[in-house]
C-alpha positions as CSV (number, residue, x, y, z in Angstrom):
1,X,34.5,-18.8,-2.0
2,X,31.2,-17.3,-0.9
3,X,30.9,-13.7,0.3
4,X,28.1,-12.9,2.8
5,X,26.9,-9.4,3.5
6,X,25.3,-8.1,6.7
7,X,24.7,-4.3,6.6
8,X,23.2,-4.0,10.0
9,X,24.7,-6.8,12.2
10,X,24.0,-7.2,15.9
11,X,25.1,-8.9,19.1
12,X,22.1,-11.3,19.7
13,X,21.5,-11.7,23.4
14,X,19.3,-14.5,24.6
15,X,17.7,-14.4,28.1
16,X,16.0,-17.7,28.9
17,X,13.5,-17.4,31.8
18,X,11.1,-19.9,33.3
19,X,8.7,-17.0,33.9
20,X,8.8,-13.4,32.7
21,X,7.7,-11.0,35.5
22,X,6.6,-7.6,34.1
23,X,7.5,-4.4,36.0
24,X,9.9,-6.0,38.4
25,X,13.4,-7.7,38.5
26,X,14.0,-10.8,36.4
27,X,17.3,-12.6,37.1
28,X,18.9,-14.6,34.3
29,X,21.1,-17.6,35.1
30,X,22.3,-18.5,31.6
31,X,22.9,-15.8,28.9
32,X,24.2,-16.4,25.4
33,X,25.7,-13.6,23.2
34,X,26.3,-14.4,19.6
35,X,27.1,-12.5,16.4
36,X,23.7,-11.8,14.8
37,X,22.0,-10.4,11.8
38,X,20.5,-12.4,8.9
39,X,23.8,-12.4,6.9
40,X,25.8,-13.8,9.8
41,X,23.2,-16.5,10.3
42,X,23.8,-17.5,6.7
43,X,27.5,-17.4,7.3
44,X,27.4,-19.8,10.2
45,X,25.4,-22.4,8.3
46,X,27.7,-22.1,5.3
47,X,30.7,-22.7,7.7
48,X,28.9,-25.8,9.1
49,X,28.6,-27.1,5.5
50,X,32.4,-26.6,5.1
51,X,31.9,-24.1,2.4
52,X,34.6,-21.5,2.1
53,X,33.0,-18.2,3.2
54,X,34.0,-14.7,4.2
55,X,31.7,-12.2,5.9
56,X,31.5,-8.5,5.3
57,X,29.3,-5.6,6.2
58,X,29.3,-2.5,8.5
59,X,30.6,-2.8,12.0
60,X,31.5,-0.4,14.8
61,X,32.5,0.1,18.4
62,X,33.3,-2.5,21.1
63,X,30.3,-4.6,20.1
64,X,31.6,-4.7,16.5
65,X,35.0,-5.8,17.8
66,X,33.4,-8.5,19.8
67,X,31.5,-9.9,16.8
68,X,34.8,-10.0,14.8
69,X,36.5,-11.8,17.7
70,X,33.7,-14.4,18.1
71,X,33.6,-15.1,14.3
72,X,37.4,-15.7,14.3
73,X,37.1,-18.0,17.3
74,X,34.7,-20.1,15.1
75,X,37.1,-20.1,12.2
76,X,35.0,-17.7,10.2
77,X,36.9,-15.3,8.0
78,X,35.6,-11.7,7.9
79,X,36.5,-8.4,6.3
80,X,34.1,-5.8,7.7
81,X,34.2,-2.1,7.1
82,X,34.5,-0.1,10.3
83,X,32.1,2.8,11.0
84,X,32.0,5.5,13.6
85,X,28.7,4.3,15.1
86,X,28.2,1.4,17.5
87,X,26.9,-2.0,16.3
88,X,23.5,-2.8,17.9
89,X,22.3,-5.3,20.5
90,X,19.2,-7.4,19.8
91,X,17.6,-9.1,22.8
92,X,15.4,-12.2,22.9
93,X,13.6,-13.1,26.1
94,X,12.5,-16.7,26.0
95,X,9.7,-17.3,28.5
96,X,6.9,-19.8,29.0
97,X,7.1,-21.0,25.4
98,X,7.1,-17.5,24.0
99,X,9.8,-15.2,22.6
100,X,9.7,-11.5,23.3
101,X,12.2,-9.5,21.2
102,X,13.7,-6.1,21.8
103,X,15.6,-4.9,18.7
104,X,17.8,-1.9,18.6
105,X,17.6,0.2,15.4
106,X,21.4,0.3,15.1
107,X,23.8,3.1,14.0
108,X,23.2,5.8,11.4
109,X,25.7,5.6,8.5
110,X,27.4,8.8,7.3
111,X,27.6,9.7,3.6
112,X,31.4,9.1,3.6
113,X,30.9,5.7,5.2
114,X,28.3,4.8,2.6
115,X,30.6,5.8,-0.3
116,X,33.6,4.1,1.2
117,X,31.9,0.8,1.9
118,X,31.0,0.5,-1.8
119,X,34.7,0.8,-2.6
120,X,35.5,-1.8,0.1
121,X,32.8,-4.0,-1.3
122,X,34.0,-3.7,-4.9
123,X,37.6,-4.8,-3.8
124,X,36.1,-7.9,-2.3
125,X,33.8,-8.7,-5.2
126,X,36.4,-8.4,-7.9
127,X,38.6,-10.9,-6.1
128,X,39.0,-14.1,-8.2
129,X,38.3,-16.1,-5.1
130,X,34.8,-14.8,-4.7
131,X,32.3,-16.7,-6.8
132,X,28.9,-15.8,-5.4
133,X,27.5,-13.1,-3.0
134,X,24.7,-13.6,-0.5
135,X,23.2,-10.3,0.8
136,X,20.7,-10.5,3.7
137,X,18.7,-8.3,5.9
138,X,17.7,-4.7,6.3
139,X,19.6,-1.5,5.5
140,X,20.7,0.7,8.5
141,X,19.6,4.4,8.7
142,X,21.7,6.7,6.5
143,X,21.8,4.4,3.5
144,X,19.7,5.2,0.4
145,X,16.9,2.9,-0.4
146,X,18.6,2.0,-3.6
147,X,21.8,0.9,-1.9
148,X,21.4,-2.8,-2.6
149,X,20.9,-1.9,-6.3
150,X,24.3,-0.1,-6.2
151,X,25.8,-3.2,-4.7
152,X,24.2,-5.5,-7.3
153,X,25.5,-3.3,-10.1
154,X,29.0,-3.8,-8.7
155,X,28.5,-7.6,-8.7
156,X,27.2,-7.4,-12.3
157,X,30.3,-5.5,-13.3
158,X,32.4,-8.5,-12.3
159,X,29.9,-11.1,-13.5
160,X,29.2,-12.4,-9.9
161,X,25.8,-13.9,-9.0
162,X,23.8,-12.5,-6.1
163,X,21.4,-14.2,-3.7
164,X,19.3,-11.4,-2.2
165,X,17.1,-11.8,0.9
166,X,15.5,-8.5,1.8
167,X,12.0,-7.1,1.7
168,X,9.9,-4.0,1.5
169,X,11.1,-0.8,-0.3
170,X,14.7,-2.0,-0.7
171,X,13.6,-5.1,-2.6
172,X,11.1,-3.2,-4.7
173,X,13.9,-0.8,-5.7
174,X,16.1,-3.7,-6.7
175,X,13.3,-5.2,-8.8
176,X,12.8,-1.9,-10.7
177,X,16.5,-1.6,-11.3
178,X,18.4,-2.6,-14.5
179,X,20.7,-4.9,-12.6
180,X,19.1,-8.0,-11.0
181,X,20.1,-10.6,-8.4
182,X,20.2,-14.2,-9.5
183,X,17.9,-15.2,-6.6
184,X,15.3,-13.6,-4.4
185,X,13.5,-15.5,-1.5
186,X,10.2,-13.7,-0.5
187,X,7.4,-15.2,1.5
188,X,3.8,-14.7,0.6
189,X,3.4,-11.7,2.9
190,X,6.4,-10.0,1.2
191,X,5.0,-10.9,-2.2
192,X,1.8,-9.2,-1.2
193,X,3.6,-6.0,-0.2
194,X,5.4,-6.0,-3.6
195,X,2.4,-6.3,-5.8
196,X,-0.1,-4.5,-3.6
197,X,-2.6,-7.3,-3.1
198,X,-3.0,-10.4,-1.0
199,X,-1.2,-13.6,-2.2
200,X,-2.3,-17.0,-1.0
201,X,-0.2,-20.3,-1.0
202,X,-2.2,-21.6,-4.0
203,X,0.2,-22.9,-6.6
204,X,-1.9,-21.6,-9.5
205,X,-2.1,-18.1,-8.0
206,X,1.7,-18.1,-7.2
207,X,2.5,-19.1,-10.8
208,X,0.5,-16.2,-12.1
209,X,2.0,-13.7,-9.6
210,X,5.6,-14.8,-10.4
211,X,4.9,-14.1,-14.1
212,X,4.4,-10.4,-13.3
213,X,6.7,-8.0,-15.2
214,X,8.1,-6.9,-11.8
215,X,10.0,-10.2,-11.6
216,X,11.4,-10.2,-15.1
217,X,15.0,-11.3,-15.4
218,X,15.1,-12.8,-12.0
219,X,16.5,-16.3,-12.6
220,X,15.3,-17.9,-9.4
221,X,12.3,-16.9,-7.2
222,X,11.9,-19.1,-4.2
223,X,8.8,-18.4,-2.1
224,X,8.8,-19.7,1.4
225,X,5.5,-21.4,2.5
226,X,6.5,-22.4,6.0
227,X,5.3,-25.9,6.9
228,X,3.8,-26.2,3.4
229,X,7.3,-26.1,1.9
230,X,8.0,-23.8,-1.0
231,X,7.0,-22.7,-4.4
232,X,9.8,-21.8,-6.9
233,X,10.3,-20.4,-10.4
234,X,13.6,-21.1,-12.3
235,X,13.5,-19.2,-15.6
236,X,10.4,-20.7,-17.2
237,X,10.0,-23.8,-14.9
238,X,7.8,-23.9,-11.8
239,X,8.2,-26.2,-8.8
240,X,6.2,-27.1,-5.8
241,X,8.3,-28.3,-2.9
242,X,6.6,-30.6,-0.3
243,X,8.4,-31.1,3.0
244,X,8.0,-33.8,5.7
245,X,6.5,-32.9,9.1
246,X,9.1,-32.0,11.7
247,X,9.1,-31.0,15.4
248,X,9.7,-27.3,15.4
249,X,11.8,-26.0,18.3
250,X,12.9,-22.6,17.1
251,X,12.0,-21.3,13.7
252,X,14.0,-18.1,14.0
253,X,16.8,-18.1,11.4
254,X,15.2,-20.9,9.2
255,X,14.9,-18.5,6.3
256,X,18.6,-17.6,6.7
257,X,19.5,-21.3,6.7
258,X,17.5,-21.7,3.5
259,X,19.5,-18.8,1.9
260,X,22.7,-20.6,2.9
261,X,21.4,-23.8,1.2
262,X,20.5,-21.8,-2.0
263,X,23.9,-20.1,-2.1
264,X,25.8,-23.3,-1.4
265,X,23.9,-25.2,-4.0
266,X,24.5,-22.6,-6.7
267,X,28.2,-22.4,-5.7
268,X,28.4,-26.2,-6.4
269,X,26.4,-26.0,-9.6
270,X,23.6,-28.3,-8.2
271,X,20.6,-29.3,-10.2
272,X,17.2,-27.5,-9.7
273,X,15.9,-30.4,-7.6
274,X,19.0,-30.7,-5.4
275,X,19.1,-26.9,-4.9
276,X,15.5,-26.9,-3.7
277,X,16.1,-30.0,-1.5
278,X,19.2,-28.6,0.1
279,X,17.7,-25.2,0.8
280,X,14.5,-26.6,2.4
281,X,16.3,-29.2,4.4
282,X,18.7,-26.7,6.0
283,X,15.7,-24.5,6.8
284,X,14.0,-27.5,8.6
285,X,17.2,-28.4,10.4
286,X,17.5,-24.9,11.8
287,X,13.9,-25.0,13.0
288,X,14.6,-28.3,14.9
289,X,17.3,-26.7,17.0
290,X,17.3,-24.2,19.9
291,X,20.1,-22.1,18.5
292,X,19.6,-19.7,15.6
293,X,21.8,-20.3,12.6
294,X,22.7,-23.9,13.7
295,X,21.9,-27.1,11.9
296,X,22.5,-30.8,12.9
297,X,23.8,-32.3,9.7
298,X,23.3,-35.9,11.1
299,X,19.7,-35.6,10.0
300,X,20.5,-34.1,6.6
301,X,20.4,-37.2,4.4
302,X,17.1,-38.5,5.9
303,X,15.3,-35.2,5.3
304,X,16.9,-34.7,1.9
305,X,15.4,-37.9,0.7
306,X,11.9,-37.1,2.1
307,X,11.6,-33.7,0.3
308,X,9.3,-34.0,-2.7
309,X,9.9,-31.8,-5.8
310,X,7.0,-31.5,-8.3
311,X,7.4,-29.6,-11.6
312,X,4.1,-28.0,-12.4
């Protein structure tokens, strides 16, 4: 079974408008409200793949209850830790081919909640059913910047692999820590932030960057390159992933779908090539749909066979 972690989930509200009128009333005919946050996007895709998955994280208030209810309605198991604060809303206004987002910061976590969640998390991780953990997204206020490092240390204690998708100071703290995730999935912009200089999509440059001491003992580093596919390092092997052209409808959540593919492939002991194909195909499938964290698997095999993996 796969455990997914979303530390700052949300109710994602989508307002589709033919035209967005500033400084006046806009009436919305059709509204969608779905459980959101990067980890829950990962969870939904894993569920569509028929992988056994359970979601955890921090959740609170009526909005938190609503998230749990909606997940159960979709047959998604969850075991969240309840906090005193209210889970956030995140609003996307879809208008004239654009997407304007209004994102709430979310609750502030107390010291006792921070400590107690780690105990809750350890109980889940040490279960024999849990084989791999996918941790995604930002940390809410109140949690120390090394919080993910503490979680990874717990996973290491029980010899459980971690796929980590975060950025900025939280990721840098993890990379400097003794205990490492099995996989990280930065893009070139996030790599630039980590090493303090611009990083291009050039394979030779990426190869040099990923040899930096900062990334030592990370088994898999998969760098998203958007329409240019991906560049990956697995131990001492390097791969360039070329993907076919697709019609992009909504790219939001494609990175989360890629994480779902990585996690699923590791869970099933896939080869390097099949892991990279599965991860990139799921990212593409998400981008081809209107809904975030949704993939149409009817197109899976066709795209899988069109992805090119070059060892360089």
